[in-house]
C-alpha positions as CSV (number, residue, x, y, z in Angstrom):
1,X,0.1,-0.3,0.0
2,X,1.2,3.6,-1.1
3,X,2.8,5.3,1.9
4,X,0.3,8.7,2.7
5,X,1.2,12.3,2.1
6,X,1.4,14.1,5.3
7,X,0.9,18.2,5.1
8,X,2.2,21.0,7.4
9,X,0.4,24.1,7.7
10,X,1.6,25.9,10.7
11,X,4.5,28.1,10.3
12,X,7.7,27.7,12.4
13,X,10.6,25.0,11.4
14,X,11.7,22.4,10.0
15,X,15.1,20.7,11.3
16,X,16.4,16.8,11.7
17,X,16.4,15.0,15.0
18,X,18.4,12.2,14.8
19,X,16.6,9.9,12.4
20,X,13.3,12.1,12.9
21,X,12.0,15.2,11.5
22,X,11.3,17.5,14.1
23,X,8.8,20.2,13.3
24,X,8.0,23.5,15.7
25,X,5.3,25.5,15.3
26,X,5.3,29.5,16.4
27,X,2.3,28.5,18.9
28,X,5.3,26.4,20.9
29,X,4.0,23.2,19.7
30,X,6.4,20.4,18.8
31,X,6.0,17.4,16.1
32,X,8.0,14.6,15.7
33,X,7.3,12.8,12.1
34,X,9.2,9.7,11.0
35,X,10.5,10.6,8.1
36,X,10.1,6.3,6.5
37,X,6.9,6.8,7.0
38,X,5.6,9.5,4.2
39,X,5.6,9.6,0.9
40,X,5.5,13.2,0.1
41,X,5.8,15.9,2.5
42,X,3.5,19.1,2.0
43,X,4.7,22.5,3.4
44,X,2.1,25.4,3.4
45,X,2.7,26.9,6.0
46,X,6.2,29.3,6.3
47,X,8.6,27.1,7.0
48,X,12.5,27.4,7.7
49,X,14.6,24.8,7.4
50,X,18.0,23.7,6.9
51,X,20.0,21.6,4.8
52,X,20.1,18.3,7.7
53,X,16.6,18.1,7.6
54,X,16.7,18.3,3.4
55,X,19.7,15.6,4.1
56,X,16.9,13.6,5.8
57,X,14.2,13.6,3.0
58,X,17.3,12.8,0.6
59,X,18.0,10.1,2.0
60,X,14.7,8.8,2.0
61,X,13.8,9.9,-1.4
62,X,11.2,11.8,0.3
63,X,9.9,15.4,-1.9
64,X,9.1,18.4,-0.4
65,X,7.1,20.6,-2.2
66,X,6.7,23.9,-1.0
67,X,3.3,26.8,-1.0
68,X,3.5,30.1,-0.8
69,X,1.2,32.5,0.2
70,X,-2.2,31.6,0.8
71,X,-0.9,28.1,-0.9
72,X,0.6,29.4,-4.3
73,X,2.6,26.6,-5.5
74,X,6.5,27.9,-5.3
75,X,8.6,24.7,-6.2
76,X,9.6,21.0,-5.1
77,X,12.6,19.6,-3.0
78,X,13.4,16.5,-5.0
79,X,15.6,14.3,-3.4
80,X,18.3,12.2,-5.4
81,X,16.3,9.3,-7.8
82,X,15.7,6.3,-6.5
83,X,16.2,4.8,-9.4
84,X,18.9,6.6,-11.2
85,X,19.8,5.6,-15.3
86,X,21.6,8.0,-17.9
87,X,20.1,5.4,-20.7
88,X,16.5,6.4,-19.4
89,X,17.4,10.4,-19.8
90,X,18.7,10.0,-23.3
91,X,16.3,8.1,-24.2
92,X,13.6,10.4,-23.0
93,X,15.4,13.2,-24.7
94,X,15.7,11.4,-28.0
95,X,12.3,10.6,-28.0
96,X,11.5,14.3,-27.3
97,X,13.8,15.2,-30.1
98,X,12.7,12.6,-33.0
99,X,9.5,11.1,-34.6
100,X,8.2,9.9,-31.3
101,X,7.6,12.7,-29.3
102,X,4.1,14.1,-31.4
103,X,2.7,10.1,-30.9
104,X,3.3,10.2,-27.2
105,X,2.0,13.6,-26.7
106,X,-1.3,12.4,-28.8
107,X,-1.7,10.1,-26.7
108,X,-1.7,12.2,-23.9
109,X,-3.8,14.3,-25.2
110,X,-6.2,11.4,-26.4
111,X,-6.5,10.4,-22.5
112,X,-7.0,13.7,-20.9
113,X,-9.9,14.6,-23.9
114,X,-11.4,11.1,-22.6
115,X,-11.3,11.7,-19.1
116,X,-12.8,15.1,-19.4
117,X,-15.4,13.4,-21.5
118,X,-15.8,10.7,-19.1
119,X,-16.8,13.5,-16.4
120,X,-19.4,15.3,-18.5
121,X,-20.9,11.8,-19.6
122,X,-21.2,10.8,-15.6
123,X,-23.0,14.4,-15.5
124,X,-25.0,14.5,-18.7
125,X,-29.0,14.1,-17.3
126,X,-27.8,14.4,-13.9
127,X,-26.5,18.2,-13.7
128,X,-28.0,19.4,-17.8
129,X,-27.6,18.3,-20.8
130,X,-24.2,17.6,-22.2
131,X,-24.7,15.5,-25.4
132,X,-23.7,18.3,-27.5
133,X,-20.0,18.8,-25.9
134,X,-20.0,14.7,-25.1
135,X,-19.9,14.7,-28.4
136,X,-17.9,17.3,-29.5
137,X,-15.4,16.2,-27.1
138,X,-15.3,12.3,-29.5
139,X,-15.0,14.9,-32.3
140,X,-11.4,16.5,-31.1
141,X,-10.6,13.5,-29.4
142,X,-10.5,11.6,-32.9
143,X,-8.8,14.9,-34.4
144,X,-5.7,14.3,-32.2
145,X,-5.1,12.2,-34.8
146,X,-4.9,13.5,-37.7
147,X,-2.5,16.3,-36.7
148,X,0.9,17.1,-37.8
149,X,2.6,19.0,-35.3
150,X,2.8,19.9,-31.4
151,X,1.2,23.5,-32.0
152,X,-1.7,21.9,-33.9
153,X,-1.9,19.0,-31.1
154,X,-2.0,22.4,-28.4
155,X,-4.8,23.7,-30.1
156,X,-7.2,20.4,-30.3
157,X,-6.4,20.6,-26.7
158,X,-7.2,23.6,-25.8
159,X,-10.5,23.7,-27.8
160,X,-11.6,20.7,-25.7
161,X,-10.7,21.9,-22.5
162,X,-12.7,25.0,-23.3
163,X,-15.7,23.6,-24.2
164,X,-15.3,21.4,-21.3
165,X,-15.0,24.3,-19.0
166,X,-18.1,25.4,-20.0
167,X,-20.1,23.4,-19.1
168,X,-19.2,24.1,-15.1
169,X,-21.6,26.1,-14.5
170,X,-24.4,23.7,-15.1
171,X,-22.8,21.0,-12.7
172,X,-21.5,23.0,-9.6
173,X,-24.6,23.7,-7.5
174,X,-24.9,27.8,-6.8
175,X,-23.5,30.3,-5.9
176,X,-20.8,28.8,-7.2
177,X,-19.8,29.4,-10.9
178,X,-16.4,29.4,-13.1
179,X,-17.4,31.6,-16.3
180,X,-14.1,31.5,-17.2
181,X,-10.9,29.5,-16.4
182,X,-9.0,31.9,-14.6
183,X,-5.7,32.1,-12.5
184,X,-3.0,34.2,-10.7
185,X,-5.3,34.9,-9.1
186,X,-8.2,32.9,-9.4
187,X,-11.0,35.4,-9.7
188,X,-13.8,33.3,-7.5
189,X,-14.4,30.6,-5.6
190,X,-14.9,28.2,-9.0
191,X,-11.6,29.4,-9.9
192,X,-10.2,29.1,-6.8
193,X,-11.0,25.1,-5.8
194,X,-9.9,24.3,-9.3
195,X,-6.4,25.9,-9.2
196,X,-5.7,24.2,-5.8
197,X,-6.7,20.7,-6.7
198,X,-4.7,21.2,-10.3
199,X,-1.5,22.3,-7.8
200,X,-1.9,19.3,-5.7
201,X,-2.5,16.6,-9.4
202,X,0.1,18.5,-10.7
203,X,2.7,17.7,-7.4
204,X,1.2,13.9,-7.4
205,X,2.7,13.9,-10.6
206,X,6.0,15.4,-9.8
207,X,6.3,12.7,-6.9
208,X,5.0,9.7,-9.2
209,X,8.0,10.8,-11.8
210,X,11.0,11.0,-8.9
211,X,9.9,8.0,-8.7
212,X,11.6,6.6,-11.7
213,X,14.3,7.7,-13.9
214,X,13.1,9.8,-16.0
215,X,13.4,13.5,-15.8
216,X,10.6,16.3,-15.3
217,X,11.8,18.6,-17.3
218,X,11.3,16.7,-20.7
219,X,7.9,17.0,-21.6
220,X,5.8,15.8,-24.6
221,X,3.2,18.0,-24.9
222,X,4.1,21.3,-22.9
223,X,7.7,22.5,-24.4
224,X,10.6,22.4,-21.7
225,X,11.7,25.8,-19.8
226,X,13.1,27.2,-16.9
227,X,11.6,26.4,-13.6
228,X,8.8,23.9,-15.0
229,X,8.6,20.0,-14.5
230,X,6.7,19.7,-18.2
231,X,6.6,16.1,-17.7
232,X,4.6,16.5,-14.6
233,X,2.0,19.1,-17.1
234,X,2.2,16.6,-19.2
235,X,0.8,13.5,-17.0
236,X,-1.3,16.1,-15.0
237,X,-3.2,16.9,-17.7
238,X,-4.1,13.1,-18.5
239,X,-5.4,13.4,-14.1
240,X,-7.3,17.2,-13.5
241,X,-9.9,15.6,-14.5
242,X,-10.1,12.2,-12.3
243,X,-8.3,13.9,-9.1
244,X,-9.1,17.2,-9.5
245,X,-12.1,18.5,-11.2
246,X,-14.5,15.0,-9.7
247,X,-13.8,16.4,-6.3
248,X,-14.4,19.8,-7.2
249,X,-18.0,18.9,-8.6
250,X,-18.4,16.5,-5.3
251,X,-16.9,18.9,-2.5
252,X,-19.1,22.1,-4.1
253,X,-22.4,20.0,-4.6
254,X,-22.4,18.0,-1.5
255,X,-21.4,21.5,0.1
256,X,-18.6,20.2,2.5
257,X,-17.2,23.5,0.7
258,X,-19.0,26.5,0.6
259,X,-18.6,30.4,-0.3
260,X,-17.6,31.0,3.4
261,X,-14.3,28.8,3.1
262,X,-12.9,31.1,0.5
263,X,-11.4,34.8,0.8
264,X,-10.9,37.7,-1.5
265,X,-8.0,39.5,-1.4
266,X,-6.1,41.6,-4.0
267,X,-8.4,41.3,-6.6
268,X,-8.4,37.5,-6.0
269,X,-10.2,34.5,-4.3
270,X,-8.5,32.1,-2.3
271,X,-9.3,29.2,0.5
272,X,-9.8,30.0,3.5
273,X,-7.3,27.7,6.1
274,X,-10.0,25.4,7.1
275,X,-11.5,25.0,3.7
276,X,-8.1,24.1,2.6
277,X,-7.9,21.5,5.1
278,X,-11.1,20.2,4.0
279,X,-10.0,19.5,0.8
280,X,-6.7,18.5,1.0
281,X,-8.5,15.7,3.5
282,X,-11.1,14.7,0.7
283,X,-7.8,15.0,-1.4
284,X,-6.4,12.3,0.3
285,X,-8.8,10.0,1.0
286,X,-9.5,10.1,-2.8
287,X,-5.8,9.3,-3.7
288,X,-6.0,6.0,-1.6
289,X,-8.9,5.0,-3.4
290,X,-9.2,1.4,-5.2
291,X,-10.6,0.5,-8.8
292,X,-10.6,-2.6,-10.2
293,X,-7.5,-2.4,-12.6
294,X,-8.8,-4.7,-16.2
295,X,-4.9,-4.7,-17.5
296,X,-2.8,-5.2,-13.9
297,X,-5.8,-8.0,-12.7
298,X,-6.0,-6.2,-9.4
299,X,-7.1,-3.5,-7.5
300,X,-4.7,-0.6,-7.6
301,X,-5.1,3.3,-5.5
302,X,-5.8,6.2,-7.7
303,X,-1.8,7.5,-6.2
304,X,-0.5,3.7,-7.9
305,X,-2.9,5.1,-11.2
306,X,-0.4,8.0,-11.4
307,X,3.1,6.1,-10.9
308,X,1.5,3.2,-13.3
309,X,0.8,5.8,-15.8
310,X,4.6,7.1,-15.9
311,X,6.3,3.8,-15.5
312,X,4.1,2.3,-19.1
313,X,5.4,6.0,-20.2
314,X,9.0,5.0,-19.6
315,X,8.6,1.5,-20.9
316,X,7.4,2.8,-23.9
317,X,10.4,5.0,-24.1
318,X,12.9,2.3,-23.6
319,X,11.2,-0.9,-25.3
320,X,8.9,0.6,-28.0
321,X,6.3,-1.1,-26.0
322,X,2.5,0.4,-26.1
323,X,2.3,3.6,-23.7
324,X,-1.1,3.0,-21.9
325,X,-1.7,6.4,-21.1
326,X,-5.1,6.5,-18.3
327,X,-8.2,6.2,-19.8
328,X,-10.7,6.4,-17.0
329,X,-12.8,2.6,-17.5
330,X,-14.7,2.9,-14.5
């Protein structure tokens, strides 16, 4: 069973106490965290840490994802790879630079559109009539195979995502409405919770990729650039409809999250601390949920699904075996 993530909301200091992480908060509380018991560490508060703490995380292969003001994602401290393979990195770069890039990017985009369409099919008839958009997304998914360039592919994906987001207002319970996708900062409650969960999905993919020998900075749909893990962006596009969007719908429509869980500051809208804690608790529960995997012939957690996807991509790059980008079947 995958190890759980650990979230730290308090402000304070992270240090090493022999073989254990020590968290001293500004409120005077102390927490001891066995580092070998966690998968990833999430720092949501203003935390000071030193090289000894980072060394302990590195020794146990635990990434630390750092969030800044009001939980804007700031970056990740990634430990040394659990698996090191120069051959894998070389082949990944070759795949990016040769005729393998477009087919890989097409599979990622097809899976992303499939998962968006799966969400709308679920809510079709429950929250409105989405039949036309469901058909449009099927057409966009088919169109993926006919493009000749990455730019054309991104245009297809962009059209699909715009059509998908236009359906959110009919799915979400009032007073939540997306209107249009806006971030940096989010302009309303729906955009705020979508942005927050997209960030959590992205860091989940960062952690999964780091457990392989793949390089997270070399993507296939997104262009490599400074300060971005573009492969994580690629894999996150597959899983945002599964991990982020479905959870947004559930939390809002079951009124586990209400307008009182948000605050507006500096022309933006963000989750309160209580709101973030509620969302994170449900996100972690979702990562631990299991589904029967038809190819693996066993139940796997959602967190394992992400890693299985990345491992399938790695195997495809190294051996040419089919890449099984995750398309929701359950």
